[in-house]
Legacy VTK file of the C-alpha trace (Angstrom):
# vtk DataFile Version 3.0
C-alpha trace
ASCII
DATASET POLYDATA
POINTS 88 float
95.272 3.321 187.303
95.577 4.464 190.889
94.160 2.809 193.991
92.578 5.351 196.347
91.452 4.654 199.931
87.674 5.082 200.235
88.243 7.460 203.131
89.723 9.920 200.616
86.542 9.748 198.525
83.926 9.855 201.297
81.536 12.792 201.151
79.221 14.127 203.822
75.491 13.550 203.536
72.822 16.061 204.505
72.521 14.182 207.813
76.245 14.694 208.486
77.409 11.113 207.989
80.210 10.096 205.623
79.074 8.267 202.489
81.461 6.235 200.343
80.948 6.131 196.568
79.878 2.924 194.859
81.046 1.326 191.620
79.922 3.457 188.680
79.757 6.706 190.666
81.772 9.703 189.503
84.339 10.918 192.010
86.376 14.089 192.357
89.905 13.971 193.715
90.587 17.199 195.549
93.896 18.246 197.038
95.920 15.870 194.871
99.648 16.060 195.493
102.415 14.603 193.397
106.027 14.922 192.360
107.200 16.327 189.043
109.398 13.544 187.664
110.025 14.697 184.118
109.319 17.130 181.326
108.389 16.319 177.727
108.207 19.557 175.768
105.065 21.347 176.971
103.987 18.415 179.165
104.929 17.460 182.704
105.131 13.902 184.013
103.744 13.791 187.548
103.903 10.880 189.969
100.734 11.226 192.080
101.336 10.725 195.805
98.195 11.632 197.799
94.556 12.661 197.412
92.791 14.419 200.275
95.766 13.484 202.483
95.479 9.743 201.773
98.297 7.860 200.012
97.731 6.686 196.449
98.965 3.399 194.997
99.529 2.590 191.342
98.065 -0.765 190.246
97.668 -2.666 187.000
94.209 -2.412 185.442
92.519 -5.823 185.716
88.752 -5.786 185.086
88.300 -9.333 186.408
89.971 -8.531 189.728
87.958 -5.317 190.157
84.747 -7.166 189.333
85.641 -9.903 191.839
86.375 -7.376 194.575
83.159 -5.511 193.849
81.073 -8.695 193.993
82.712 -9.691 197.285
82.086 -6.225 198.711
78.415 -6.385 197.709
77.992 -9.826 199.280
79.715 -8.727 202.483
77.521 -5.628 202.683
74.396 -7.730 202.149
75.479 -10.176 204.864
76.261 -7.349 207.280
72.872 -5.761 206.603
71.104 -9.072 207.214
73.086 -9.614 210.427
72.083 -6.145 211.606
68.415 -6.853 210.855
68.674 -10.076 212.854
70.287 -8.234 215.778
73.825 -9.629 215.530
LINES 1 89
88 0 1 2 3 4 5 6 7 8 9 10 11 12 13 14 15 16 17 18 19 20 21 22 23 24 25 26 27 28 29 30 31 32 33 34 35 36 37 38 39 40 41 42 43 44 45 46 47 48 49 50 51 52 53 54 55 56 57 58 59 60 61 62 63 64 65 66 67 68 69 70 71 72 73 74 75 76 77 78 79 80 81 82 83 84 85 86 87
C-alpha cells in the first residue's frame, strides 16, 4: 500500500475550492511517476515515486491503524467545526 499526501488527491469544486476525498471515496492518481526496478518476463516491476508531484511512501497495510487515524480525523474535524460555530 502507498501513503499519498491529501494535497495530491484534492480536486476542485464548482466553487473553485480544493476538496479532499474522504474514507471510502474512489480516487484517481494522475501523473504517477516511478522507477523501473526489474523485469519478469512480460511484466515490469515499478517503484512508484510521486503522484501529481507529491512524494509517495510505502507502508504496511494495517486496518486497525487506518481506522484509528480515520476516527481521530473525524473527531478533530468535528471539534474544529464546533469551534468555528462558537467563534473560536
